[in-house]
Every structure is written in C-alpha cells, then in structure tokens.
VOBA-1610 file (N, C-alpha, C; in pm, whole numbers, padded with zeros to 5 digits, always signed):
BEGIN
Unk+01557+02967+00014Unk+01564+02834-00046Unk+01464+02740+00012Unk+01387+02667-00074Unk+01288+02576-00020Unk+01357+02436+00009Unk+01327+02391+00126Unk+01372+02259+00176Unk+01275+02153+00138Unk+01325+02059+00059Unk+01232+01956+00010Unk+01202+01853+00122Unk+01084+01829+00149Unk+01044+01728+00259Unk+01061+01590+00209Unk+01083+01506+00311Unk+01087+01359+00283Unk+00957+01318+00219Unk+00959+01220+00127Unk+00828+01163+00082Unk+00758+01095+00198Unk+00635+01071+00176Unk+00550+00999+00281Unk+00503+00862+00226Unk+00530+00765+00307Unk+00482+00626+00276Unk+00361+00591+00367Unk+00259+00552+00310Unk+00131+00522+00394Unk+00100+00368+00364Unk+00074+00299+00476Unk+00016+00167+00468Unk-00134+00178+00515Unk-00218+00132+00416Unk-00355+00118+00445Unk-00386-00021+00499Unk-00450-00029+00616Unk-00467-00164+00668Unk-00594-00167+00757Unk-00631-00288+00777Unk-00740-00313+00877Unk-00682-00390+00997Unk-00710-00344+01114Unk-00649-00418+01233Unk-00683-00561+01229Unk-00587-00654+01243Unk-00608-00793+01227Unk-00688-00851+01352Unk-00805-00891+01318Unk-00890-00960+01421Unk-00960-01085+01349Unk-00987-01177+01436Unk-01055-01299+01393Unk-01193-01256+01338Unk-01223-01310+01220Unk-01357-01290+01159Unk-01380-01149+01096Unk-01273-01066+01084Unk-01290-00937+01030Unk-01199-00925+00910Unk-01246-00892+00791Unk-01165-00877+00676Unk-01115-00999+00604Unk-01051-00993+00489Unk-01000-01096+00417Unk-01103-01203+00396Unk-01225-01172+00361Unk-01335-01257+00351Unk-01311-01370+00249Unk-01248-01336+00135Unk-01222-01447+00032Unk-01127-01546+00086Unk-01022-01497+00157Unk-00927-01589+00211Unk-00984-01681+00320Unk-01068-01610+00399Unk-01136-01687+00512Unk-01229-01792+00459Unk-01293-01766+00350Unk-01386-01858+00287Unk-01318-01974+00230Unk-01200-01961+00177Unk-01126-02068+00112Unk-01021-02138+00212Unk-01013-02086+00328Unk-00925-02149+00429Unk-01008-02154+00573Unk-00989-02049+00643Unk-01062-02038+00775Unk-01046-01904+00823Unk-01139-01859+00913Unk-01128-01726+00972Unk-00992-01710+01053Unk-00955-01818+01120Unk-00828-01809+01197Unk-00712-01793+01107Unk-00713-01865+00994Unk-00596-01858+00898Unk-00591-01712+00833Unk-00708-01657+00804Unk-00718-01520+00751Unk-00661-01420+00847Unk-00701-01433+00975Unk-00657-01337+01081Unk-00508-01351+01100Unk-00452-01475+01105Unk-00320-01500+01117Unk-00234-01437+01002Unk-00281-01452+00880Unk-00217-01399+00771Unk-00216-01232+00780Unk-00331-01179+00815Unk-00341-01033+00828Unk-00232-00986+00923Unk-00220-01053+01044Unk-00126-01016+01139Unk+00020-01028+01090Unk+00043-01136+01031Unk+00184-01173+00977Unk+00215-01057+00872Unk+00131-01037+00782Unk+00161-00952+00667Unk+00182-00806+00714Unk+00097-00758+00800Unk+00106-00621+00855Unk+00240-00601+00932Unk+00255-00693+01023Unk+00381-00684+01109Unk+00505-00691+01018Unk+00509-00775+00922Unk+00623-00787+00832Unk+00644-00638+00755Unk+00540-00594+00699Unk+00551-00459+00639Unk+00601-00352+00725Unk+00548-00346+00838Unk+00584-00242+00940Unk+00735-00250+00970Unk+00786-00366+00988Unk+00930-00385+01019Unk+01014-00358+00898Unk+00968-00406+00784Unk+01053-00394+00658Unk+01068-00243+00616Unk+00958-00177+00624Unk+00954-00042+00567Unk+00969+00074+00669Unk+00965+00039+00795Unk+00975+00148+00897Unk+01120+00174+00929Unk+01130+00258+01037Unk+01265+00290+01096Unk+01305+00437+01058Unk+01360+00501+01153Unk+01398+00640+01132Unk+01499+00662+01029Unk+01580+00573+00993Unk+01684+00584+00893Unk+01630+00581+00751Unk+01505+00547+00737Unk+01449+00542+00600Unk+01431+00686+00541Unk+01456+00697+00409Unk+01441+00833+00346Unk+01299+00868+00318Unk+01203+00821+00387Unk+01064+00862+00386Unk+01002+00869+00526Unk+00892+00940+00532Unk+00810+00954+00653Unk+00719+00837+00647Unk+00680+00780+00762Unk+00597+00659+00771Unk+00463+00704+00837Unk+00349+00648+00765Unk+00218+00666+00831Unk+00145+00531+00811Unk+00070+00503+00915Unk-00021+00386+00916Unk-00161+00430+00933Unk-00237+00396+00819Unk-00377+00440+00818Unk-00459+00315+00844Unk-00496+00303+00979Unk-00558+00181+01019Unk-00701+00189+01057Unk-00778+00091+01011Unk-00922+00096+01052Unk-00952-00038+01128Unk-01049-00025+01222Unk-01124+00092+01264Unk-01042+00165+01351Unk-01073+00298+01365Unk-01001+00391+01454Unk-01008+00349+01604Unk-01116+00274+01636Unk-01125+00234+01780Unk-01016+00135+01822Unk-00952+00080+01728Unk-00844-00011+01764Unk-00705+00046+01777Unk-00696+00178+01757Unk-00561+00245+01759Unk-00486+00224+01887Unk-00556+00225+02003Unk-00486+00209+02135Unk-00436+00076+02149Unk-00509-00029+02105Unk-00463-00160+02112Unk-00345-00178+02008Unk-00359-00124+01889Unk-00249-00137+01793Unk-00114-00085+01845Unk-00129+00029+01924Unk+00004+00084+01977Unk+00062-00015+02069Unk-00012-00103+02133Unk+00045-00197+02230Unk+00104-00331+02163Unk+00032-00366+02051Unk+00059-00499+02000Unk+00129-00503+01862Unk+00134-00391+01791Unk+00203-00379+01666Unk+00335-00293+01670Unk+00433-00326+01593Unk+00562-00259+01594Unk+00555-00124+01522Unk+00486-00027+01582Unk+00456+00100+01516Unk+00524+00222+01585Unk+00636+00194+01662Unk+00698+00302+01727Unk+00734+00423+01625Unk+00779+00385+01508Unk+00822+00482+01412Unk+00715+00529+01310Unk+00589+00482+01337Unk+00471+00506+01247Unk+00373+00596+01312Unk+00339+00694+01241Unk+00226+00784+01284Unk+00099+00740+01238Unk-00005+00721+01321Unk-00136+00681+01287Unk-00218+00798+01216Unk-00277+00763+01112Unk-00360+00870+01038Unk-00485+00804+01000Unk-00596+00895+00997Unk-00729+00849+00974Unk-00763+00834+00829Unk-00834+00734+00791Unk-00870+00710+00650Unk-00993+00797+00618Unk-01074+00816+00711Unk-01200+00887+00682Unk-01302+00799+00629Unk-01418+00861+00572Unk-01525+00779+00519Unk-01519+00774+00359Unk-01612+00707+00312Unk-01623+00695+00167Unk-01570+00553+00118Unk-01577+00538-00017Unk-01523+00413-00072Unk-01367+00412-00080Unk-01309+00314-00129Unk-01172+00298-00134Unk-01105+00422-00197Unk-01162+00465-00319Unk-01109+00578-00389Unk-01105+00700-00308Unk-01215+00723-00236Unk-01229+00851-00146Unk-01116+00845-00037Unk-01103+00721+00022Unk-01010+00714+00129Unk-00860+00722+00085Unk-00840+00667-00033Unk-00704+00671-00088Unk-00666+00810-00130Unk-00768+00876-00202Unk-00748+01014-00239Unk-00716+01105-00119Unk-00780+01080-00010Unk-00756+01158+00115Unk-00614+01141+00167Unk-00558+01020+00153Unk-00427+00997+00195Unk-00318+01054+00098Unk-00354+01051-00030Unk-00262+01113-00123Unk-00249+01260-00106Unk-00343+01313-00038Unk-00342+01470-00008Unk-00257+01494+00108Unk-00201+01396+00181Unk-00120+01419+00301Unk+00003+01509+00273Unk+00055+01502+00150Unk+00177+01567+00120Unk+00157+01712+00088Unk+00262+01782+00116Unk+00270+01926+00065Unk+00299+01927-00075Unk+00300+02046-00139Unk+00326+02059-00283Unk+00469+02006-00305Unk+00487+01936-00412Unk+00620+01880-00444Unk+00670+01776-00357Unk+00578+01718-00266Unk+00614+01606-00174Unk+00554+01480-00213Unk+00622+01383-00265Unk+00563+01267-00314Unk+00494+01181-00197Unk+00386+01119-00234Unk+00308+01028-00137Unk+00296+00897-00209Unk+00322+00785-00130Unk+00308+00655-00179Unk+00206+00581-00084Unk+00109+00518-00131Unk+00011+00443-00053Unk+00013+00294-00101Unk+00027+00211+00004Unk+00029+00059-00025Unk-00075-00003+00065Unk-00119-00124+00040Unk-00207-00199+00115Unk-00127-00298+00191Unk-00201-00391+00264Unk-00126-00491+00347Unk-00160-00627+00297Unk-00222-00641+00174Unk-00248-00777+00115Unk-00126-00827+00036Unk-00020-00755+00028Unk+00099-00803-00049Unk+00223-00799+00038Unk+00245-00909+00111Unk+00345-00910+00211Unk+00486-00911+00173Unk+00509-00934+00040Unk+00651-00939-00010Unk+00702-00809-00066Unk+00643-00693-00025Unk+00691-00554-00063Unk+00819-00535+00017Unk+00919-00491-00053Unk+01050-00462+00010Unk+01083-00315-00005Unk+01186-00276+00077Unk+01237-00139+00062Unk+01273-00102-00072Unk+01332-00192-00147Unk+01374-00162-00284Unk+01254-00133-00371Unk+01136-00184-00343Unk+01020-00157-00425Unk+00981-00004-00397Unk+00986+00042-00277Unk+00946+00178-00244Unk+01054+00276-00308Unk+01185+00237-00300Unk+01288+00320-00374Unk+01261+00330-00528Unk+01220+00213-00582Unk+01188+00205-00723Unk+01068+00300-00759Unk+00969+00298-00682Unk+00849+00391-00701Unk+00887+00531-00689Unk+00965+00568-00590Unk+01010+00710-00569Unk+01101+00752-00692Unk+01182+00660-00743Unk+01261+00697-00857Unk+01174+00725-00977Unk+01073+00641-00991Unk+00982+00666-01107Unk+00908+00801-01099Unk+00881+00842-00979Unk+00803+00970-00953Unk+00895+01088-00984Unk+01019+01075-01008Unk+01100+01188-01045Unk+01071+01233-01184Unk+01023+01146-01255Unk+00998+01171-01414Unk+00848+01149-01452Unk+00762+01108-01351Unk+00627+01074-01391Unk+00531+01137-01274Unk+00412+01161-01319Unk+00314+01222-01220Unk+00262+01112-01122Unk+00244+00991-01178Unk+00183+00888-01096Unk+00261+00759-01126Unk+00271+00673-01019Unk+00326+00537-01036Unk+00230+00434-00980Unk+00216+00317-01045Unk+00136+00212-00991Unk+00221+00081-00989Unk+00193+00007-00889Unk+00252-00127-00878Unk+00146-00230-00907Unk+00148-00293-01023Unk+00031-00370-01070Unk+00020-00503-00995Unk-00092-00562-00987Unk-00113-00693-00934Unk-00160-00785-01049Unk-00138-00907-01028Unk-00175-01012-01134Unk-00326-01015-01171Unk-00412-00961-01074Unk-00557-00968-01089Unk-00619-00843-01150Unk-00535-00747-01192Unk-00584-00628-01265Unk-00595-00515-01164Unk-00561-00523-01048Unk-00555-00413-00953Unk-00410-00354-00931Unk-00385-00308-00822Unk-00243-00258-00791Unk-00218-00262-00648Unk-00090-00283-00610Unk-00040-00292-00471Unk+00014-00163-00425Unk+00038-00068-00517Unk+00095+00060-00480Unk+00046+00161-00563Unk+00017+00281-00514Unk-00014+00406-00606Unk+00072+00515-00537Unk+00140+00593-00622Unk+00221+00700-00581Unk+00185+00831-00664Unk+00192+00939-00597Unk+00166+01063-00662Unk+00280+01153-00638Unk+00323+01229-00745Unk+00441+01310-00741Unk+00437+01425-00648Unk+00315+01474-00615Unk+00302+01588-00520Unk+00295+01723-00591Unk+00231+01720-00696Unk+00214+01854-00772Unk+00076+01845-00832Unk+00021+01960-00874Unk-00114+01961-00937Unk-00132+01862-01054Unk-00245+01777-01048Unk-00260+01705-01175Unk-00405+01675-01202Unk-00489+01646-01098Unk-00641+01623-01130Unk-00716+01696-01026Unk-00845+01725-01068Unk-00939+01786-00986Unk-00917+01932-00964Unk-01005+01993-00889Unk-00991+02141-00867Unk-00887+02172-00748Unk-00848+02080-00671Unk-00745+02105-00571Unk-00605+02058-00621Unk-00505+02139-00584Unk-00377+02103-00622Unk-00321+01970-00559Unk-00391+01931-00455Unk-00351+01808-00381Unk-00452+01690-00402Unk-00526+01695-00512Unk-00646+01613-00529Unk-00647+01521-00646Unk-00570+01417-00652Unk-00580+01315-00754Unk-00715+01252-00740Unk-00794+01260-00844Unk-00940+01207-00840Unk-00933+01067-00888Unk-00992+00973-00800Unk-00993+00829-00823Unk-01131+00786-00834Unk-01207+00847-00921Unk-01342+00806-00950Unk-01372+00841-01098Unk-01452+00751-01166Unk-01503+00629-01121Unk-01406+00517-01134Unk-01389+00432-01039Unk-01295+00313-01049Unk-01377+00199-00997Unk-01379+00088-01064Unk-01441-00039-01026Unk-01354-00118-00933Unk-01353-00085-00810Unk-01269-00150-00711Unk-01298-00296-00693Unk-01197-00367-00662Unk-01206-00517-00635Unk-01251-00591-00758Unk-01214-00544-00871Unk-01238-00609-01008Unk-01109-00600-01083Unk-01106-00678-01193Unk-00984-00668-01281Unk-00979-00543-01371Unk-01071-00455-01339Unk-01080-00327-01414Unk-01005-00214-01334Unk-00975-00233-01210Unk-00935-00129-01119Unk-00814-00054-01168Unk-00717-00125-01211Unk-00588-00049-01262Unk-00622+00028-01384Unk-00688-00031-01480Unk-00716+00041-01601Unk-00810+00164-01579Unk-00900+00142-01493Unk-00996+00256-01457Unk-00914+00371-01392Unk-00815+00334-01301Unk-00735+00432-01246Unk-00653+00511-01346Unk-00590+00436-01440Unk-00521+00499-01545Unk-00604+00595-01630Unk-00729+00569-01648Unk-00824+00655-01718Unk-00854+00789-01648Unk-00827+00791-01515Unk-00842+00909-01435Unk-00746+01014-01486Unk-00635+00978-01525Unk-00528+01068-01566Unk-00573+01161-01691Unk-00528+01277-01693Unk-00543+01362-01808Unk-00429+01335-01907Unk-00451+01364-02040Unk-00349+01332-02141Unk-00209+01379-02105Unk-00196+01498-02046Unk-00067+01554-02022Unk+00015+01489-01906Unk-00061+01405-01835Unk+00009+01342-01725Unk+00067+01206-01751Unk+00179+01175-01690Unk+00244+01053-01731Unk+00250+00958-01606Unk+00225+00832-01635Unk+00226+00733-01532Unk+00327+00623-01556Unk+00388+00573-01451Unk+00486+00460-01464Unk+00432+00330-01397Unk+00471+00222-01447Unk+00432+00099-01389Unk+00559+00031-01339Unk+00565-00019-01204Unk+00676-00089-01162Unk+00645-00238-01154Unk+00715-00310-01073Unk+00710-00461-01075Unk+00562-00513-01038Unk+00524-00621-01100Unk+00405-00689-01075Unk+00412-00774-00961Unk+00309-00777-00874Unk+00310-00861-00760Unk+00172-00929-00747Unk+00158-01037-00655Unk+00035-01102-00638Unk-00018-01071-00504Unk-00147-01018-00491Unk-00213-01008-00365Unk-00250-01141-00305Unk-00246-01166-00181Unk-00297-01297-00122Unk-00449-01285-00088Unk-00524-01336-00179Unk-00670-01326-00161Unk-00741-01455-00145Unk-00677-01568-00173Unk-00743-01702-00146Unk-00635-01805-00112Unk-00682-01925-00106Unk-00594-02042-00061Unk-00478-02057-00153Unk-00499-02053-00285Unk-00393-02069-00378Unk-00288-01961-00360Unk-00327-01840-00350Unk-00235-01719-00330Unk-00158-01751-00198Unk-00219-01794-00096Unk-00147-01809+00034Unk-00042-01924+00018Unk-00083-02036-00052Unk+00012-02141-00071Unk+00140-02087-00152Unk+00114-02014-00256Unk+00217-01963-00336Unk+00311-01870-00256Unk+00247-01788-00173Unk+00325-01699-00087Unk+00422-01773+00008Unk+00374-01887+00074Unk+00458-01952+00165Unk+00563-02040+00089Unk+00528-02081-00035Unk+00636-02145-00113Unk+00742-02054-00152Unk+00709-01929-00187Unk+00805-01831-00225Unk+00898-01797-00106Unk+00835-01787+00011Unk+00914-01757+00130Unk+01011-01866+00157Unk+00970-01998+00150Unk+01059-02105+00170Unk+01166-02110+00075Unk+01144-02083-00058Unk+01242-02083-00154Unk+01343-01977-00136Unk+01293-01854-00090Unk+01385-01744-00063Unk+01482-01769+00055Unk+01431-01835+00165Unk+01508-01874+00276Unk+01609-01986+00234Unk+01567-02076+00151Unk+01656-02181+00104Unk+01777-02118+00028Unk+01743-02028-00059Unk+01854-01960-00135Unk+01942-01884-00047Unk+01886-01810+00056Unk+01967-01740+00141Unk+02059-01828+00229Unk+02018-01939+00268Unk+02099-02035+00346Unk+02213-02090+00261Unk+02182-02122+00132Unk+02279-02180+00051Unk+02386-02087-00009Unk+02352-01955+00005Unk+02448-01857-00048Unk+02521-01774+00067Unk+02482-01810+00189Unk+02546-01747+00303Unk+02685-01798+00320
//
C-alpha cells in the first residue's frame, strides 16, 4: 500500500534587509519602511503557517543563500526547512520548487508580499487540488499570491515539470499567461483574491484592515 505524503508548502522570500527588495514600496515610502514591512510580513507568515501540527510540510526558499545562517538566528524558522531557489527568472525558480514533491504529492508556493494569508487559505487551496491540476490565488493587479500543483504529470517532458514560460512576470498579464501554460485537458481552480503590498496605498490599506480586524476581535471577545 502506498502511503500518501503530506503536501508541501513553500514560501518564496527575500531576506529582509535595508535597501534590498520591495523597490516600488521603498520608492513610495522609504527604504526603512520597505525593510520593516518585509520583516513583519515574513515573520507573520512563518508563524501563521508553520508548526509541526500542520497537515503540510514547510519549506522556506530564501534568497540570497548567503543569509541563511543569519536567518536561522533571527527568523522563527525552527519548523521550516530552507531550500534553494536556484537560478533563472521567477518562472524557472518557481518551477523548480513545484518539483519538490513526489508523484501525487501536492506542492503549494506562496510569496511574502501578501501578509494576510491564513491557514484557511492553504486548506482551501489543498481542497481545490483534490479535483483540479492547478490552483491559483489571484491578486487584484493581475498576478497571483499562490500557485499549487496537484503532484501528477501535466506539462513538459518531466512528470514533475509544470512549465511556467512564457509568462510576463510583474505585469497584469502574469495570471492569464500562467493559465495559458496549461494544456486543454488540465483543470485549474481560482481561490480568494488578495492584494499584494507593492506601494504606499497598498500598505495603508493593509494596516487599515489589520486595525479593523483587531477592532472586530475585541468587540466580539
């Protein structure tokens, strides 16, 4: 009898440092604000989605690799295994992570630009993969905050090789281009739409939503 392995959840992230990454947010706020947001968002996701009791394995794909030693000291990653993204564009690196799973083992990849991802969102994605080959979590700008693969042959010459090219990354075509990578016999599901934090307006909305949620929690406690 074949024992089904736990699904794999991967967070793709850049180690939060001043002046590195989130260039649009830094340009509309400051480098310090961008770095603080990166740190806040990544730590929140690691705590929310990690833990040995979760019904999925946890992987953190952190760049640059030179910061892994420091990451082990300053980030809450006791229950997270660090994995390399490798080289290439976003599609190449994401494709490599989707290959982490064994046959019939679902893999879900998320980024760290969407800090309001909850455990319920991951459960929703895994549920969708029971009847679909791929799942995407759309963002309001035409991209996606989550991609999941069922863990069976679907694209390319390798049975573990969902092909994510050509995709116009960082544009409002990214999600549509990714859907075009599917062959006609493959089915894709879309789950809840979220907003990436890319600029000052997004950041303001994020903190307003957090305040509103805390206010509701206090009043219903």
